[in-house]
C-alpha positions, 0 to 999 in steps of 0.5 A: 500500500505504501508503494502505491501511495508513494507512486501515486503522490509522485505522479501527482507532484509531477503534474503539479510541477509541469511548467516551461520545459531542455532535457539535460538531466536524468534519474536511473535507479542504482544497480551494480550490474548497470552502473559498472558500465559507466566505470570507464567514465566514473573512475578515469584518472582524468575525471573527478566525479563523486562516485560513492553516493548513489544513485547519481544524477546523470548530466553532462558527460555522464548523460552522454555516456548513458545515451551512448549505451542506450543507443548501442548498435541500433537497427536500421529498419524504419518499421515501427515494430522493429524500432520499438522492439530494438531501438526505442521506448514504447512511447517516446516524446522528445521536444526542445524543452521536455522529454517523456517515455513509457515502457512495458517491462516483462520479466518472465523466467523459467528454470529448474533446481537440479541439486536440491532434494526437492528438484523444484521448477522455478519461475518468475512472472512479472509485469511492469511499467516504467515512465520518465520525464525531464523538464528543461535542464532542471527537473527529472522524474522516474517511476516504475511499478511491478506486479510479481509472482514467483517460485524461488529456489529453496534457500531463497524460500527459506529467507522469505519465510523467515524475513517475510520479505522478497530479498530487496523487493517488498513484503510477500503475501502468504510468505509461507506459501511456495508461490510468492506474490508481491508488488514493487514500485520506485519513484524519484523526483529530482530538481537540479537547482544548479551545479551546486545543489540538488533535491530529491524526493524519492521512494527508492534505495541509496548506496554509499560506497564504490564496491559491490557491497557496502558496510555503511548503507547499501541497496539491499533492503526494500525501497523507503520514502526519503528526502535527499539534499546534495550540495557541492562546493569546489571538490567537496560534496555533502549528501543528507538523507532523511528516511521514513522506514518500517519494521514488520518484525518489530515484536512490539514488546522487547525480547527480555519480557519486561512488558515494555512496548516498543513502537508501532513498526515505524522508524526514522533514519538520518544519513549524512555523507561528506565526500572530498575529492582531494585529487583526481585520483584520491577521495575520502568520505565521512559518513554518519547515521542515526536510526530512531523509533517513531514510538517507544515505551515512553510514547509517540516521538515521531520525527526528531527535529534535532536531526533536521539540520543537514550540516549538523554532526549527529553524534554530539546531538545524540549524546546530549540526550542522556536517555537516547534510544537511538542507534548511531554509526560513524564511517569512512569511505575512501578510494585511490585510482592506482592505475589509469584503469584500476581503483582500490577502495575501502570502508570502515564502520564504527558502532561502538568502540572502547580503545582499552578493550579493542587493543586488548584483543579480547573479543569485547562485545561492544567493540562493534565495527565493520570493514571493506577493502577492494579493487576494481578495474575497467578494460582489463588486459586492454579488452574494451568493456571487460570490467572486474572487481575483487572485494573483502568484507567483514563485520564483527558480531553484534555490530548492527544490533540494538536493544530492540529491532525498531531502532536497529540498522534495518528497514522492512525486516532487512539489513540496511548495510550488508545482506549477511547482517554481522558476524561474517567474513566474505570474499567476492570476485566479479567479471563483466563483459559487453560486446555489441549487445551481448552481456556476460557476467561471472560472480564467485563468493566465499563467506564464513559466518556464524548462526545461532544455536538453540538452547535447552528450551528451544530458543535461539542463543544470540551469537551476533549475526542476526541483527534483529536480536536485542544486544542485551541478550548476548551470552558473553561479554568477552571472547566474541569472534567472527564466525562464532555460533554454528559455523557456516561456509558458503560457496556461491557462483553465478554465470549469466549470458544475455542478448540485449534486445533493447538497451533503452529499458534493458529488455534481454534474453538471458540464460544463467546458472547458479550453484551454491554450497552451504556447509553447516557445522554439525549438519548436512551440506545444503546444495543448490544448482539452478538453471534458468532462462527468460525474457527480462527487463528493467534495471532492478538489482536482484540479490540471491548471493546470501 
């Protein structure tokens, strides 16, 4: 319902702001597979883009790059059907002062689970629509809507049954049923006041980082309503986001059974990110976030106007409230273009820190931090459009937990940062190659993580990986380490090949194979091998590597 409301409001706002109309800015939802096609422009040592705050606003040379990708190898036929199928949007209006387009987005996939014991047939039946508007060189609107039904592989099914959410999409109707049913919508309105200031009202996701994952803020959880202000002075860019989110997994009463009630399922977030491009090659960014409940045991709180100031460092404000129930994080993000086509990048997230305990290396529960280190390159081995990434991520136990889930680092029952939550180490490698209208992708991943064992009463012991536990239920103050609890070793590989029929809305024939091995301490290895083929479209990011 919130998705439909957001989409409808966006359409109404669009109608209200139509005025004098040169189309020089565009919105595009973020997905790694699509954005990596811009790496040659974004990460070139001769450019100085602020690359780590996504989605980006496409303008100038970046917009030219988008137009070149979406006009790749056009057919020469004048036939209307051929042009709409291979070259153009379904409905397209281009005037001197405005543009408009609309597309129907099918996503039909069939496949087979070949290794898991149930050998199920999998399928996806999605019908969608997208629309975009630009007005002069100032205003841009993008929106989409999807109606979906699907049968997923067993491991994705288990995730949905536990979280009640299709990964990164939305809540599923009858989440315990084999066939999942859900809706998904996105809406973004951006006004580009000048080269120095933009404002976005969106129902979408945000991403802070230069890699595939982010330990600061990622695009894994479902869309959320937010207001984003982006300002730029010289080589400094400042982004401030205020978000309205929810938590369907909020238990309403705390897990310690004190009978205190915790909220109505609504939560708020404020995220600030300052990015400084020191040179064309080196940049460093400073991140901060705070999450708070709309309603606590003390009563209704609503939006906290203390966090409204877009240039305020939040930690002093949060600390000034001695009874603060809020969850606060600080972080760093940095990158360095070591070669003309290669960039190293990294992140560090800090939740809580006690120097004495940290340097004692004694596994103190409240030393909560995460880190990322990676390298990415474009045109590898002098092969045009061969892009690669290698990345290492880790997050200590209990890092994103709070005393209750309504104020932990999550949205709609999913982590706001890494899909695994916490208590893990992970290595990821990715290759992407495009040739004419053919796209190929290869991903490999290894993850070591710990899950919760059960106690003698059948309850789960909080070992720090599931961020929806209360951190007050941690069994040990000291001796905590990554992978504690039931040790899991996950091996994941995914290969896809596609022929892009129409690059305007990513309509493509796609064939793929995914293999997954999960070795669980004290249990049988879970195996999955899924072959699939389909007619797909849109730029949505689908996370199955969890």
